MARMIDO-441755 format. One line per 3 residues: their letters; for each residue x, y, z of C-alpha. Coordinates in nm, 4 decimals, always signed. Example, Ala and Ser with C-alpha at 12.3 -4.5 7.8 and 13.67 -1.06 7.14 Angstrom:
! MARMIDO-441755
AS = +1.2300 -0.4500 +0.7800 | +1.3670 -0.1060 +0.7140
***
This chain:
! MARMIDO-441755
MTQ = +0.0000 +0.0000 +0.0000 | +0.1318 +0.3434 -0.0869 | +0.1196 +0.5894 +0.1994
NAA = -0.1535 +0.8377 +0.1199 | -0.2571 +1.1257 +0.3431 | -0.6192 +1.0742 +0.2385
PRI = -0.6628 +0.7042 +0.1619 | -0.9774 +0.5839 -0.0105 | -1.1329 +0.3308 +0.2260
VIV = -1.4379 +0.1398 +0.1071 | -1.6520 -0.0497 +0.3574 | -1.8893 -0.3138 +0.2230
GGG = -2.1757 -0.3565 +0.4671 | -2.3602 -0.1103 +0.6891 | -2.4571 -0.3417 +0.9727
TAG = -2.2963 -0.3572 +1.3158 | -1.9465 -0.4286 +1.1856 | -1.9429 -0.1783 +0.9009
ITV = -2.0848 +0.1129 +1.1007 | -1.8641 +0.0466 +1.4041 | -1.5487 +0.0466 +1.1907
AAR = -1.6607 +0.3525 +0.9947 | -1.7200 +0.5443 +1.3174 | -1.3813 +0.4480 +1.4588
LRR = -1.2026 +0.5414 +1.1376 | -1.3860 +0.8722 +1.1246 | -1.2465 +0.9545 +1.4682
QLP = -0.8984 +0.8034 +1.4387 | -0.8192 +0.8653 +1.0723 | -1.0217 +1.1777 +0.9921
AAR = -0.8394 +1.2485 +0.6672 | -0.9547 +0.9211 +0.5126 | -1.2152 +0.9287 +0.2368
LTL = -1.4678 +0.6778 +0.3626 | -1.7296 +0.5173 +0.1410 | -1.9938 +0.2794 +0.2727
IEP = -2.1782 +0.0414 +0.0378 | -2.5052 -0.0768 +0.1940 | -2.8399 -0.1374 +0.0210
SAK = -3.0689 -0.1399 +0.3250 | -3.2672 +0.1634 +0.4351 | -3.3005 +0.0284 +0.7898
HYY = -3.0564 -0.0737 +1.0624 | -3.1502 -0.3291 +1.3294 | -3.0283 -0.4110 +1.6790
QPL = -3.0823 -0.7819 +1.6422 | -2.9763 -0.9006 +1.9913 | -3.3105 -0.7751 +2.1244
WTL = -3.5098 -0.9948 +1.8869 | -3.5005 -1.2717 +2.1492 | -3.6934 -1.0440 +2.3837
VGG = -3.9275 -0.9410 +2.1018 | -4.0094 -1.3069 +2.0459 | -4.0528 -1.3453 +2.4201
GVV = -4.3057 -1.0633 +2.4419 | -4.0832 -0.8217 +2.6346 | -3.9872 -0.5704 +2.3645
DKK = -4.1721 -0.4122 +2.0716 | -3.9772 -0.4868 +1.7557 | -3.9945 -0.1215 +1.6504
ETE = -3.7516 -0.0468 +1.9331 | -3.4863 -0.2442 +1.7437 | -3.5182 -0.0540 +1.4134
RDE = -3.3715 +0.2779 +1.3016 | -3.3114 +0.4465 +0.9694 | -2.9764 +0.3466 +0.8228
ASV = -2.9038 +0.7125 +0.7473 | -2.9240 +0.7938 +1.1187 | -2.6347 +0.5621 +1.2109
IPD = -2.3936 +0.6472 +0.9287 | -2.1192 +0.8733 +1.0685 | -2.0888 +1.2275 +0.9392
GVT = -1.8373 +1.2545 +0.6590 | -1.8953 +0.9013 +0.5305 | -2.0274 +0.8733 +0.1739
WIQ = -2.3152 +0.6288 +0.1633 | -2.3738 +0.4445 -0.1614 | -2.7134 +0.2790 -0.1184
DSA = -2.6415 -0.0163 -0.3406 | -2.5342 -0.3801 -0.3258 | -2.1799 -0.4982 -0.3812
TAF = -2.1865 -0.7806 -0.6353 | -1.8203 -0.8750 -0.6952 | -1.4624 -0.7990 -0.5961
RPE = -1.1646 -0.7319 -0.8206 | -0.8803 -0.7271 -0.5686 | -0.6051 -0.7214 -0.8302
ASE = -0.7460 -0.3904 -0.9534 | -0.8547 -0.2740 -0.6051 | -1.2157 -0.2380 -0.7156
VET = -1.5597 -0.3371 -0.5922 | -1.8398 -0.3950 -0.8402 | -2.1872 -0.2756 -0.7463
RSH = -2.5294 -0.3481 -0.8910 | -2.6119 +0.0073 -0.9991 | -2.3054 +0.2260 -0.9404
GRI = -2.0443 +0.0423 -1.1450 | -1.6954 -0.0185 -1.0123 | -1.5638 +0.1663 -0.7084
GYD = -1.1909 +0.1900 -0.6473 | -1.0177 +0.1825 -0.3108 | -0.6830 +0.1928 -0.1360
NLI = -0.8208 -0.0210 +0.1446 | -1.1257 -0.2440 +0.1514 | -1.3140 -0.3578 +0.4625
VAP = -1.5541 -0.6436 +0.3969 | -1.8416 -0.6662 +0.6462 | -2.1696 -0.7575 +0.4732
GIQ = -2.2829 -0.9912 +0.7508 | -2.4211 -1.3414 +0.7212 | -2.6794 -1.4771 +0.4784
IDW = -2.9974 -1.6456 +0.6046 | -3.0623 -1.9490 +0.3846 | -3.4331 -2.0145 +0.4453
NKV = -3.4574 -2.2231 +0.1293 | -3.2170 -2.4853 +0.2637 | -3.5010 -2.6214 +0.4781
KGL = -3.7606 -2.7686 +0.2427 | -4.1041 -2.6178 +0.2973 | -3.9849 -2.3541 +0.5453
PDA = -4.0248 -2.0360 +0.3341 | -4.3928 -2.1047 +0.2699 | -4.4617 -2.2220 +0.6261
LGK = -4.2908 -1.9362 +0.8089 | -4.5255 -1.7152 +1.0066 | -4.8180 -1.9550 +0.9755
EGV = -4.9715 -2.2287 +1.1909 | -4.7113 -2.2169 +1.4679 | -4.3955 -2.1936 +1.2528
CSN = -4.1828 -1.8948 +1.3538 | -3.8292 -1.7572 +1.3772 | -3.6575 -1.4800 +1.5683
YSY = -3.4074 -1.4504 +1.2829 | -3.6454 -1.2379 +1.0754 | -3.7597 -0.8850 +1.1590
QYV = -4.0669 -0.9476 +0.9465 | -4.1728 -1.2531 +1.1446 | -4.0173 -1.2086 +1.4906
DKT = -4.3412 -1.0853 +1.6449 | -4.5107 -1.4021 +1.5168 | -4.2945 -1.5905 +1.7657
WEF = -4.4613 -1.4131 +2.0560 | -4.8046 -1.4507 +1.8972 | -4.7619 -1.8285 +1.8734
IRS = -4.6015 -1.8644 +2.2184 | -4.8747 -1.6558 +2.3822 | -5.1550 -1.8504 +2.2134
FRG = -4.9990 -2.1944 +2.2736 | -5.2413 -2.4244 +2.4538 | -5.0241 -2.7311 +2.4937
GDA = -4.8706 -2.9948 +2.2704 | -4.5261 -3.0244 +2.1129 | -4.3040 -2.7154 +2.1004
IFT = -3.9782 -2.7656 +1.9093 | -3.6830 -2.5255 +1.8971 | -3.4054 -2.5928 +1.6435
FPL = -3.0361 -2.5167 +1.5912 | -2.8997 -2.5708 +1.2360 | -2.5882 -2.7336 +1.1002
GGV = -2.3123 -2.4751 +1.0558 | -2.2538 -2.1404 +1.2236 | -2.5251 -1.8943 +1.3155
KCG = -2.5190 -1.5402 +1.4413 | -2.5646 -1.5362 +1.8167 | -2.5152 -1.9057 +1.8863
GAP = -2.7184 -1.8866 +2.2066 | -3.0303 -1.7414 +2.0440 | -3.1873 -2.0755 +1.9411
QKI = -3.2117 -2.1869 +2.3045 | -3.2814 -1.8496 +2.4678 | -3.6269 -1.8195 +2.3140
MYL = -3.7014 -2.1734 +2.4294 | -3.6391 -2.0817 +2.7937 | -3.8652 -1.7777 +2.7643
ADD = -4.1340 -1.9899 +2.5993 | -4.1089 -2.2429 +2.8810 | -4.1619 -1.9658 +3.1363
QFR = -4.4614 -1.8327 +2.9432 | -4.6155 -2.1796 +2.9161 | -4.5925 -2.2084 +3.2948
LAG = -4.7458 -1.8647 +3.3462 | -5.0312 -1.9625 +3.1136 | -5.0839 -2.2919 +3.2952
VRD = -5.0175 -2.5101 +2.9904 | -4.6690 -2.6433 +3.0658 | -4.7963 -2.9646 +3.2251
RSR = -4.9580 -3.0639 +2.8971 | -4.6653 -2.9546 +2.6806 | -4.3537 -3.1225 +2.5491
VIY = -4.0623 -2.8834 +2.4910 | -3.7885 -3.0182 +2.2638 | -3.4503 -2.8677 +2.1764
ASA = -3.3438 -3.0300 +1.8478 | -2.9908 -2.9182 +1.7695 | -2.7388 -3.0168 +1.5054
LAS = -2.4688 -2.9649 +1.7683 | -2.3398 -3.2382 +1.9975 | -2.4075 -3.0512 +2.3231
IFP = -2.5993 -2.7578 +2.4684 | -2.3012 -2.5149 +2.4484 | -1.9380 -2.5471 +2.3362
VQR = -1.7772 -2.3983 +2.6501 | -1.7942 -2.6335 +2.9476 | -1.8072 -2.3583 +3.2093
YAQ = -2.1437 -2.2484 +3.0685 | -2.2619 -2.5845 +2.9345 | -2.2862 -2.7291 +3.2838
PLD = -2.5292 -2.4667 +3.4226 | -2.7273 -2.4716 +3.0964 | -2.7661 -2.8480 +3.1299
QVV = -2.9039 -2.7810 +3.4771 | -3.1502 -2.5259 +3.3354 | -3.2679 -2.7826 +3.0802
ERK = -3.3114 -3.0449 +3.3516 | -3.4929 -2.8043 +3.5834 | -3.7349 -2.7044 +3.3115
GIE = -3.7952 -3.0596 +3.1931 | -3.6815 -2.9889 +2.8375 | -3.6090 -3.2825 +2.6068
TRF = -3.2801 -3.2470 +2.4183 | -3.2107 -3.4127 +2.0854 | -2.8563 -3.3407 +1.9731
QHN = -2.7113 -3.4224 +1.6292 | -3.0572 -3.3474 +1.4838 | -3.0497 -3.1148 +1.1819
LVE = -3.3804 -2.9781 +1.0502 | -3.4120 -3.0439 +0.6755 | -3.7854 -3.0137 +0.6039
VRP = -4.1087 -2.8691 +0.7404 | -4.4417 -3.0276 +0.6449 | -4.7065 -2.7786 +0.7594
QSR = -5.0031 -2.9836 +0.6372 | -4.9204 -3.2669 +0.8793 | -4.7333 -3.0431 +1.1288
EAI = -4.4186 -3.2509 +1.0979 | -4.0561 -3.1420 +1.1308 | -3.8104 -3.3688 +0.9499
FQR = -3.4599 -3.4000 +1.0909 | -3.1435 -3.5628 +0.9647 | -2.9784 -3.7593 +1.2447
LDA = -2.6137 -3.6608 +1.1920 | -2.4655 -3.9315 +1.4126 | -2.6764 -4.2160 +1.2740
GQE = -2.7527 -4.1168 +0.9142 | -3.1257 -4.1606 +0.9553 | -3.4390 -3.9484 +0.9248
VVL = -3.6374 -3.8493 +1.2330 | -3.9940 -3.7181 +1.2097 | -4.1290 -3.5104 +1.4990
HYD = -4.4774 -3.3663 +1.5326 | -4.5037 -3.0000 +1.6289 | -4.7711 -2.7596 +1.7441
LLH = -4.5147 -2.4797 +1.7700 | -4.1891 -2.4825 +1.5740 | -3.9248 -2.2146 +1.6259
VSP = -3.6643 -2.2440 +1.3509 | -3.3129 -2.1094 +1.3631 | -3.2424 -2.1280 +0.9885
PQG = -2.9234 -2.2377 +0.8124 | -2.6808 -1.9501 +0.7652 | -2.3687 -1.8933 +0.5626
APD = -2.1528 -1.6492 +0.3744 | -2.3333 -1.4204 +0.1274 | -2.3310 -1.5673 -0.2233
FIK = -2.1249 -1.2827 -0.3691 | -1.8580 -1.3542 -0.1063 | -1.8564 -1.7295 -0.1724
QSP = -1.8056 -1.6674 -0.5440 | -1.5246 -1.4149 -0.4965 | -1.1460 -1.4479 -0.4793
LAA = -1.1673 -1.3295 -0.1181 | -1.3355 -1.6472 +0.0057 | -1.1829 -1.9249 +0.2112
ATG = -1.2939 -2.2850 +0.1579 | -1.5834 -2.2211 +0.3963 | -1.7146 -1.9411 +0.1735
FVS = -1.6396 -1.6721 +0.4304 | -1.3732 -1.4030 +0.3801 | -1.0289 -1.5493 +0.4456
VDK = -0.8451 -1.3430 +0.7064 | -0.5664 -1.3891 +0.9574 | -0.7479 -1.4670 +1.2820
GTL = -0.5198 -1.2372 +1.4794 | -0.4745 -0.9305 +1.2578 | -0.8017 -0.9513 +1.0538
QHT = -0.5970 -0.8805 +0.7386 | -0.6824 -1.0834 +0.4300 | -0.4572 -1.3850 +0.3854
KYP = -0.3723 -1.2929 +0.0232 | -0.4496 -0.9249 -0.0297 | -0.2802 -0.7044 +0.2333
NIF = -0.4926 -0.3957 +0.1626 | -0.8125 -0.5856 +0.2477 | -0.9525 -0.6557 +0.5941
SLG = -1.2690 -0.8242 +0.7157 | -1.4579 -0.8594 +1.0415 | -1.7904 -0.9694 +1.1752
DAS = -2.0174 -1.2434 +1.0497 | -1.8825 -1.2520 +0.6926 | -1.5267 -1.3307 +0.8030
NLP = -1.3920 -1.6793 +0.8667 | -1.2785 -1.5891 +1.2190 | -1.3299 -1.9062 +1.4266
TSK = -1.5368 -1.7534 +1.7041 | -1.9051 -1.7045 +1.7846 | -2.0670 -1.4430 +1.5639
TGA = -2.1882 -1.1739 +1.8063 | -2.1964 -0.7967 +1.8422 | -1.9528 -0.8192 +2.1323
AIR = -1.7058 -1.0005 +1.9087 | -1.7410 -0.7265 +1.6479 | -1.6752 -0.4604 +1.9096
AQA = -1.3427 -0.6258 +1.9949 | -1.2583 -0.6934 +1.6307 | -1.3226 -0.3337 +1.5237
KVL = -1.0602 -0.2001 +1.7639 | -0.8003 -0.4434 +1.6306 | -0.8856 -0.3804 +1.2660
VEN = -0.8676 -0.0028 +1.2906 | -0.5385 -0.0093 +1.4797 | -0.3859 -0.2443 +1.2233
LMA = -0.5204 -0.0507 +0.9258 | -0.3677 +0.2670 +1.0628 | -0.0330 +0.0900 +1.1098
LHR = -0.0500 -0.0369 +0.7525 | -0.1206 +0.3169 +0.6376 | +0.1964 +0.4310 +0.8179
GQP = +0.4003 +0.1491 +0.6646 | +0.4475 -0.0207 +1.0027 | +0.3974 -0.3831 +1.1164
LPA = +0.0471 -0.4655 +1.2348 | +0.0585 -0.4462 +1.6168 | -0.2876 -0.5501 +1.7324
RYD = -0.4127 -0.9064 +1.7797 | -0.7676 -1.0321 +1.8223 | -0.7871 -1.3207 +2.0683
GYT = -1.1296 -1.4450 +1.9642 | -1.3185 -1.2707 +2.2442 | -1.6927 -1.3048 +2.2142
SCP = -1.9912 -1.2788 +2.4451 | -2.3203 -1.4679 +2.4549 | -2.5796 -1.3258 +2.6958
LVT = -2.7766 -1.6459 +2.7543 | -3.1282 -1.5604 +2.8683 | -3.2519 -1.8564 +3.0738
GYG = -3.5968 -1.7154 +3.1562 | -3.7710 -1.3885 +3.2348 | -3.5308 -1.1944 +3.4556
KLI = -3.2493 -1.4527 +3.4358 | -2.9295 -1.4563 +3.2324 | -2.5922 -1.6307 +3.2188
LAE = -2.3303 -1.4021 +3.0638 | -2.0878 -1.6234 +2.8713 | -1.7621 -1.4580 +2.7625
FDY = -1.4744 -1.6549 +2.6133 | -1.1932 -1.6547 +2.3558 | -1.0652 -1.8675 +2.0681
DQK = -0.9529 -2.1381 +2.3084 | -1.2988 -2.1422 +2.4707 | -1.1438 -2.0148 +2.7898
PKE = -1.3636 -1.7796 +2.9960 | -1.2762 -1.4129 +2.9578 | -1.5253 -1.2546 +3.1918
TFP = -1.5808 -0.8857 +3.2555 | -1.7350 -0.8789 +3.6013 | -1.5828 -0.9773 +3.9404
FDQ = -1.8321 -1.2561 +4.0075 | -1.9213 -1.5975 +3.8693 | -2.0918 -1.5223 +3.5368
SKE = -2.1894 -1.8857 +3.4875 | -2.4695 -1.8359 +3.7405 | -2.8122 -1.7058 +3.6415
RRS = -2.8496 -1.3431 +3.7485 | -3.1188 -1.0789 +3.7238 | -2.8554 -0.8050 +3.7015
MYL = -2.7173 -0.9557 +3.3797 | -3.0681 -0.9807 +3.2356 | -3.1166 -0.6089 +3.3032
LKR = -2.7781 -0.5455 +3.1397 | -2.9023 -0.7125 +2.8221 | -3.2432 -0.5514 +2.8287
HLL = -3.1421 -0.1923 +2.9018 | -2.7695 -0.1145 +2.9143 | -2.6385 -0.3029 +2.6101
PTM = -2.8884 -0.1479 +2.3639 | -2.8041 +0.1991 +2.4962 | -2.4321 +0.1288 +2.4593
YWN = -2.4896 -0.0017 +2.1074 | -2.6761 +0.2997 +1.9685 | -2.4965 +0.5733 +2.1652
AML = -2.1408 +0.4449 +2.1969 | -2.0462 +0.1482 +1.9781 | -2.1987 +0.2817 +1.6551
RGL = -2.0338 +0.6163 +1.7260 | -1.6865 +0.4697 +1.7682 | -1.6782 +0.5413 +2.1414
A = -1.6793 +0.1879 +2.2806
***
C-alpha cells in the first residue's frame, strides 16, 4: 500500500461491523475518504429480537433508519456490492459500477438461507412456525407462544454457524416460562433439536445450561439437523447426523433457527476461504492474500461465535492495524477471539458467557458469570442497547 494522506477506504456492509469500523475510522483517521456500500434503508439491533419473540420488547424499538447511524463525513452508496476485483482494487456494485479503493473492509454480515429447509419459506409465520431470525416474522414468535395451549413445542439449531449461537435456546427458555405462566406447561412437550453435539461449546457455561434444561424438563435431541417442514401434517423432518437416519417429529409450535452462511457474492469471490467466508488472519483480521483488504464480523472466517460483542473487539483491532499499515508499520494488534453470549434462561435470568478462541472464559465482572443473574438480564435488556446505539456505533466503545 502506498502511503496516502487521504486514503480511499471502502466499507462493504452497513450493519454492526461496518458502522462500528466507519465510526472508529472517522475519529482516528479523519483524513480518510470513507465510502460505505449498503443497500438497506433500515438498521436493526438484532440481539433484542429474542426479547421481542418473548413478548418483552416491541420490535420497533430495534429498528432505526440506516441514514441515522452512518457517521458524518462518510459517503453512503445505497447499493449492493456484487463482486470484488482485488487485483485492480475495485468493488463492483449493482447500480453504481466499479468503485476503487486503497483499502477495503468487507463486512456484509451473514446470509440467512431459508430455502435450505424444504417447505420452510412457505410455512414461516403460519400455523405455529416462527423464527426470531427475521424482523418481518419475529413478532409471530410471541403470537404463537402466547396462544400456545399445549402440545409439542420444538426449537431448532442448524448445522453450521449462526449469528448469536445462544439465540436458538434463549427463546425456548422464555417460551417455557410463558407456558408455565399460562398454565399449559404440564400438557406440553418442549424439545430442543440441535445439530450440535451438546448444549453449548464452553464447558463452564454448558454445565449450568444443562441444569436449566433439567430443571425445566426440556427434552434435548442433539445431532438433529432440521431439513424439512411439512405444515399440512405439522411434521418437522430432521437428519440424524450421528446415525444417518431421518427423524420425524410432530409440532404444534416450531421455532426455527435457519441455516446460515456467507453471502453468495462472497462465496463466489477471490476473497473467500474454503468455507465461503472471507479469508483473514485470525489475529490481525488482514486478508490472507491481499494485504490492503480486511474483514470482520459475520462474513469473516474468524473461528469464534458471531456476536456484536465479538465485532466490538474486532473493530478495535482492525482499525489499529489498518492505521499501522497506512503508516508502513507492522500490524501491532491481535484479536484473541473474544466473544460474548448473553444467555437468557428465563424472564429476569441470564448467564453471561464470555470466552476466547480457546474457549477459555474471559469474563468482565468480578463474580461468577456462569450463574443465572437478574442483574445480567437487566444489562441485556437496558444497558447493552443503549451502549450499542450511543457508543459502539459512534466509535466510542
